[in-house]
N, C-alpha and C positions, 0 to 999 in steps of 0.2 A: 428514832433518828437513824440515818444511814451513815456508813463510814466512807470517807473519801481520802485517797492518797494524793497528796500535793507534792509534786516533784519539782525542785528548783535546779536549774542548770546555769552555771556562771556564764556571763557574756564576756566579750573582749573588753567591755568597759566596766568590769567588776571593780567595786571600790570597797575595800575592807572596812572603811568608816561606816558602812551601812550595816555591819554585823551586829553592833549593840542594839539597834532598833529592831532588827530581825528577832533577836532573843527576847526583847521586850514584848514583841507581838506574840511570840510563842508562850511567854509567861502569862499574858492576858488570856490566851486561849485555855491554858492550863487552869487558871483561876476560875474560868467559866465552865469547867468540866467538859471542854470540847476537844482538848488535845489528848491523844492516847500514847503516841510514840513519836520520836523525832530524832534526827541525827544527820551528820554529814556523811558523804561517801568517802571511802578510804582513798580514792584517787583525787580528792579535793576538787572535783568537777561540779559539785553542788551538794544537794541533800534532799531529804524527804521528810514529810510529817503526815501522820494519820490523824484525821479529825472526825468528829461527829457533826453532821449538819442535816437540816431538814430536806435539802434538795441540792442538785448539782449547781444550780444558780447561786445558792447561798455559799456553797463551798468555793466556787470561783470568786465570789465577792470577798470572802475571807482571805483567799490567797492573794488577790489583787491588792488587798490592804497591807500586805507585808512590805516593809520598807525596801527589801531587796528587789522586789518586783516593781514597786512604784518608782524607784530610782533608775531602773534599767540595768542594775548590776546582775540580775538573773532573769531567766525566763521561767514561766510557770506552765506545768501540765497537771491537769486534775482528772483523776479517774475514780469512779465509784468502785469501791472494793467490796465484793460480796464475800466477806469473811465468814467463817463458820465458828 
């Protein structure tokens, strides 16, 4: 599996009510041994999480399933990360 960095950035329509669903999404990834690291940015503009996935397409699908993204509270950027 490859590693992908999923970067979320808050939109003007950010709704803090979407945060619990976001953490449930991350917990599910953790239970499936897909989540390696996660956390918010210190400037509260968003956050990032590092996952394992078979392909970029799968990583994008995982990111798009995040309630923050589904609701429009945040935007998503996905990068394959060639970690050493």
